[in-house]
C-alpha positions in Angstrom: 72.4 84.7 170.4 71.3 84.2 166.6 73.4 83.0 163.5 72.8 84.2 160.2 74.6 82.7 157.1 75.8 85.5 155.6 78.4 84.5 153.0 79.5 81.2 151.6 83.6 81.9 151.4 85.7 80.7 148.7 89.5 80.6 148.7 91.0 81.7 145.4 94.3 82.8 143.9 92.4 85.3 141.8 89.3 86.8 143.9 88.4 89.5 141.5 88.1 87.6 138.4 86.2 84.3 140.2 84.1 87.0 141.8 83.1 88.2 138.3 82.4 85.0 137.1 80.2 83.7 140.0 78.1 87.0 139.7 77.4 86.7 135.7 76.5 83.3 136.5 74.4 84.0 138.9 73.1 87.4 138.0 74.5 88.7 141.7 75.6 92.0 142.8 79.4 92.4 142.8 81.0 94.2 146.1 84.6 94.7 145.7 85.1 95.1 149.4 88.7 94.8 149.2 89.7 94.4 145.2 92.8 91.6 145.2 92.0 89.9 148.0 88.4 89.9 149.2 85.2 90.4 147.1 81.5 89.5 147.5 78.8 88.6 145.2 75.4 89.5 147.1 72.4 87.0 146.0 68.6 87.7 146.0 67.2 85.5 148.7 70.2 83.7 150.5 73.6 84.1 151.6 76.2 85.9 149.6 79.3 84.0 148.2 82.6 85.7 149.0 86.4 85.3 147.4 89.1 85.2 149.5 92.7 85.2 148.4 95.2 82.6 149.3 98.5 82.0 147.7 97.8 78.3 147.2 94.3 77.1 147.2 94.0 73.6 148.7 94.3 70.9 146.2 91.9 67.6 145.8 88.3 66.9 145.9 86.1 69.9 147.5 84.6 68.7 151.0 81.9 71.5 150.3 80.2 72.5 147.0 77.3 74.3 146.1 73.9 72.9 144.8 71.8 75.0 142.3 68.2 74.1 140.9 67.0 75.2 137.4 64.1 74.9 135.4 66.3 73.4 132.5 68.7 71.9 133.5 70.6 71.2 130.0 69.9 75.1 129.2 71.6 76.2 132.3 74.5 73.9 131.7 75.1 74.9 128.2 74.8 78.7 129.6 77.2 77.9 132.2 79.8 76.2 129.8 79.7 79.2 127.5 80.4 81.5 130.5 83.7 79.3 131.1 82.6 76.3 133.4 83.8 72.6 133.0 81.3 69.8 132.8 83.2 67.0 135.0 80.2 64.5 135.2 76.6 63.4 135.0 74.8 61.3 137.5 71.2 59.7 138.6 70.1 57.9 141.4 66.3 56.9 140.4 64.6 59.6 138.4 66.9 61.9 140.1 69.7 63.1 137.7 72.2 66.3 138.2 75.4 67.4 136.3 78.6 68.2 138.2 80.5 71.6 136.6 83.7 73.3 137.7 83.8 76.9 137.7 87.3 78.6 135.9 89.0 77.8 139.0 88.1 74.2 139.3 85.9 74.5 142.4 83.0 72.1 141.9 79.2 72.7 141.8 75.7 70.8 140.6 73.0 71.9 138.9 70.2 69.9 139.5 66.1 69.9 138.4 64.6 72.9 140.5 61.4 71.2 141.5 63.2 68.1 143.3 64.1 68.5 146.8 
């Protein structure tokens, strides 16, 4: 038996709006499989994102978050903030730096240089 990662699923109170935001942010294909309950975003070259309606998302720190690479981190951070993300922190370890943001639902994700492993 072989497993394949199909979607990374994110709980949200508004799957339609959050899926639309991520589709715009990542230039993905929006697939409203069950509008208002379960919406996916197909992404080129990898697993997609899925957004599932929950009445009350788990509060507190994310135990899992998404990491993205960008050729120009600052330009990408500004673009994402312009779309509605919130910058929540900047970190570095040696010569490696990354920016932590939150999507409109408060889910954390990071943007780092694409050429860094």
